[in-house]
DRENSE-674800 format. One record per residue (C-alpha): residue number from 1; residue in one letter; x, y, z negated. Coordinates in steps of 0.001 Angstrom, whole numbers. Example, Ala and Ser with C-alpha at 12.3 -4.5 7.8 and 13.67 -1.06 7.14 Angstrom:
2
pos=1	code=A	east=12300	north=-4500	up=-7800
pos=2	code=S	east=13670	north=-1060	up=-7140
//
This chain:
144
pos=1	code=M	east=194493	north=-173340	up=5824
pos=2	code=R	east=195326	north=-169735	up=4168
pos=3	code=Q	east=192650	north=-167328	up=4325
pos=4	code=Y	east=193211	north=-163387	up=4693
pos=5	code=I	east=190822	north=-160769	up=4574
pos=6	code=V	east=191971	north=-157297	up=6185
pos=7	code=D	east=191279	north=-154048	up=5777
pos=8	code=A	east=190718	north=-151055	up=8562
pos=9	code=S	east=194501	north=-150154	up=8286
pos=10	code=V	east=195175	north=-153817	up=9790
pos=11	code=I	east=192333	north=-154092	up=12091
pos=12	code=L	east=193289	north=-150809	up=13858
pos=13	code=K	east=196853	north=-152266	up=14499
pos=14	code=W	east=195354	north=-155087	up=16531
pos=15	code=V	east=194179	north=-152038	up=19303
pos=16	code=L	east=196050	north=-148840	up=18709
pos=17	code=G	east=199468	north=-148172	up=19095
pos=18	code=D	east=202385	north=-150083	up=20809
pos=19	code=E	east=205172	north=-152029	up=19638
pos=20	code=R	east=207551	north=-149226	up=17939
pos=21	code=E	east=203823	north=-148677	up=15449
pos=22	code=K	east=204590	north=-149609	up=12320
pos=23	code=D	east=203786	north=-153001	up=11160
pos=24	code=Q	east=202435	north=-153776	up=14651
pos=25	code=R	east=204450	north=-156845	up=15048
pos=26	code=E	east=203220	north=-158414	up=11651
pos=27	code=A	east=199234	north=-157136	up=12234
pos=28	code=L	east=199705	north=-159142	up=16059
pos=29	code=K	east=201119	north=-162214	up=14243
pos=30	code=L	east=198375	north=-162240	up=12135
pos=31	code=L	east=195635	north=-162175	up=14686
pos=32	code=Q	east=197760	north=-164672	up=16880
pos=33	code=N	east=197401	north=-167458	up=14051
pos=34	code=W	east=194313	north=-166738	up=13634
pos=35	code=V	east=193145	north=-167170	up=17039
pos=36	code=N	east=195720	north=-170660	up=16718
pos=37	code=G	east=193496	north=-171672	up=14061
pos=38	code=Q	east=196343	north=-171352	up=11481
pos=39	code=A	east=194519	north=-169012	up=9337
pos=40	code=T	east=191254	north=-167753	up=8766
pos=41	code=V	east=190576	north=-163845	up=9113
pos=42	code=S	east=187428	north=-162110	up=7279
pos=43	code=A	east=186385	north=-158475	up=6082
pos=44	code=P	east=183334	north=-157114	up=4347
pos=45	code=P	east=181373	north=-155426	up=7120
pos=46	code=L	east=182494	north=-152408	up=5962
pos=47	code=W	east=185329	north=-152664	up=8213
pos=48	code=Q	east=183049	north=-151963	up=11617
pos=49	code=Y	east=182404	north=-148381	up=10157
pos=50	code=E	east=185384	north=-147609	up=8789
pos=51	code=V	east=187218	north=-148590	up=12375
pos=52	code=G	east=184368	north=-147216	up=14386
pos=53	code=S	east=185055	north=-143546	up=12688
pos=54	code=F	east=188505	north=-143155	up=13253
pos=55	code=L	east=188414	north=-144932	up=16736
pos=56	code=G	east=185411	north=-142436	up=17468
pos=57	code=R	east=187310	north=-139810	up=16319
pos=58	code=E	east=190577	north=-140493	up=17473
pos=59	code=V	east=190512	north=-141984	up=20695
pos=60	code=P	east=187017	north=-140983	up=21598
pos=61	code=E	east=187684	north=-142120	up=25622
pos=62	code=E	east=188443	north=-145599	up=24567
pos=63	code=A	east=186543	north=-145738	up=21275
pos=64	code=E	east=183736	north=-147955	up=22998
pos=65	code=T	east=186351	north=-150470	up=24506
pos=66	code=K	east=188272	north=-150677	up=21447
pos=67	code=M	east=185666	north=-151010	up=19464
pos=68	code=K	east=183540	north=-153931	up=21715
pos=69	code=L	east=186947	north=-155877	up=22135
pos=70	code=L	east=187460	north=-155825	up=17989
pos=71	code=L	east=183788	north=-156776	up=17814
pos=72	code=N	east=184057	north=-159606	up=20456
pos=73	code=L	east=186740	north=-161339	up=17685
pos=74	code=H	east=184073	north=-161829	up=15808
pos=75	code=I	east=185780	north=-161728	up=11787
pos=76	code=R	east=183598	north=-163135	up=9542
pos=77	code=N	east=182030	north=-160645	up=7644
pos=78	code=V	east=181105	north=-161376	up=3899
pos=79	code=E	east=178559	north=-159568	up=2223
pos=80	code=L	east=179127	north=-157662	up=-1293
pos=81	code=S	east=177416	north=-159873	up=-4132
pos=82	code=D	east=176118	north=-158734	up=-7674
pos=83	code=T	east=179790	north=-159694	up=-8977
pos=84	code=M	east=181589	north=-157712	up=-6323
pos=85	code=Y	east=180089	north=-154449	up=-6207
pos=86	code=R	east=180543	north=-154944	up=-10489
pos=87	code=Q	east=183741	north=-155485	up=-10095
pos=88	code=C	east=184609	north=-152273	up=-7545
pos=89	code=F	east=182533	north=-150064	up=-9657
pos=90	code=A	east=185115	north=-151387	up=-12523
pos=91	code=W	east=188202	north=-150965	up=-10874
pos=92	code=M	east=187129	north=-147272	up=-9797
pos=93	code=R	east=187016	north=-146567	up=-12755
pos=94	code=D	east=190129	north=-148173	up=-13944
pos=95	code=F	east=192443	north=-147159	up=-11138
pos=96	code=K	east=190615	north=-144400	up=-9312
pos=97	code=I	east=190468	north=-146220	up=-6071
pos=98	code=T	east=187556	north=-145673	up=-3628
pos=99	code=F	east=184618	north=-148024	up=-3262
pos=100	code=Y	east=185714	north=-148842	up=387
pos=101	code=D	east=188938	north=-150208	up=-868
pos=102	code=A	east=187638	north=-151961	up=-3968
pos=103	code=S	east=185060	north=-153798	up=-1562
pos=104	code=Y	east=187823	north=-155632	up=715
pos=105	code=L	east=190005	north=-156890	up=-2569
pos=106	code=A	east=186944	north=-158124	up=-4471
pos=107	code=V	east=185848	north=-160140	up=-1274
pos=108	code=A	east=189679	north=-161678	up=-1480
pos=109	code=H	east=188853	north=-162402	up=-5119
pos=110	code=E	east=185302	north=-164185	up=-4590
pos=111	code=I	east=186565	north=-166352	up=-1979
pos=112	code=G	east=190424	north=-166896	up=-3066
pos=113	code=A	east=192122	north=-164922	up=-146
pos=114	code=D	east=194884	north=-162632	up=259
pos=115	code=L	east=193671	north=-159157	up=1781
pos=116	code=V	east=196137	north=-158097	up=4110
pos=117	code=T	east=196513	north=-154008	up=3833
pos=118	code=A	east=198935	north=-151765	up=5660
pos=119	code=D	east=198245	north=-148969	up=2129
pos=120	code=A	east=201058	north=-148933	up=330
pos=121	code=K	east=199952	north=-146605	up=-1910
pos=122	code=F	east=196666	north=-148966	up=-2496
pos=123	code=A	east=198543	north=-151979	up=-2480
pos=124	code=A	east=201230	north=-150662	up=-5192
pos=125	code=K	east=198173	north=-149580	up=-7630
pos=126	code=M	east=196428	north=-152578	up=-7333
pos=127	code=D	east=199202	north=-155241	up=-6931
pos=128	code=E	east=198740	north=-156355	up=-10510
pos=129	code=K	east=194890	north=-157564	up=-9767
pos=130	code=G	east=196528	north=-159987	up=-7286
pos=131	code=H	east=195161	north=-161007	up=-4065
pos=132	code=I	east=196894	north=-158284	up=-2272
pos=133	code=C	east=199962	north=-158478	up=422
pos=134	code=L	east=201065	north=-155696	up=1977
pos=135	code=L	east=201429	north=-155980	up=6196
pos=136	code=K	east=204660	north=-154990	up=6061
pos=137	code=D	east=205409	north=-158026	up=3398
pos=138	code=L	east=203593	north=-160760	up=5152
pos=139	code=N	east=205793	north=-163388	up=6066
pos=140	code=L	east=203624	north=-165897	up=8180
pos=141	code=D	east=206827	north=-168120	up=9294
pos=142	code=A	east=207077	north=-169250	up=5948
pos=143	code=E	east=203684	north=-170376	up=5726
pos=144	code=R	east=203775	north=-173004	up=8471
//
């Protein structure tokens, strides 16, 4: 079974927008695969703060409901280990990325999963490190 780490850019697509939203279909397919037991989905606990901040700022009247829906999915939270946070600092220094973004990729490396993100700039910058896939390029049909 494939393991995926999802970042806030993917998680938000599960509760925002409609089919016209960029990559919405791929995000919902990933969610469906996970719900059907065809994949596992994890993230560092940071996702809750990033998603909560966005929801509270952009859709305040719906924020609590949408956050509750996401929390009820029980995304597996993976805490950063000493090795992971040291890797985050190295990537911050070498690639000029945020600790937030680095933490998702560090978790992917640690558990042998692929990070799925809708952030094209980040994916391009970190592609050489492996374990990262742009949401629009995720081909779940090929994995069955």
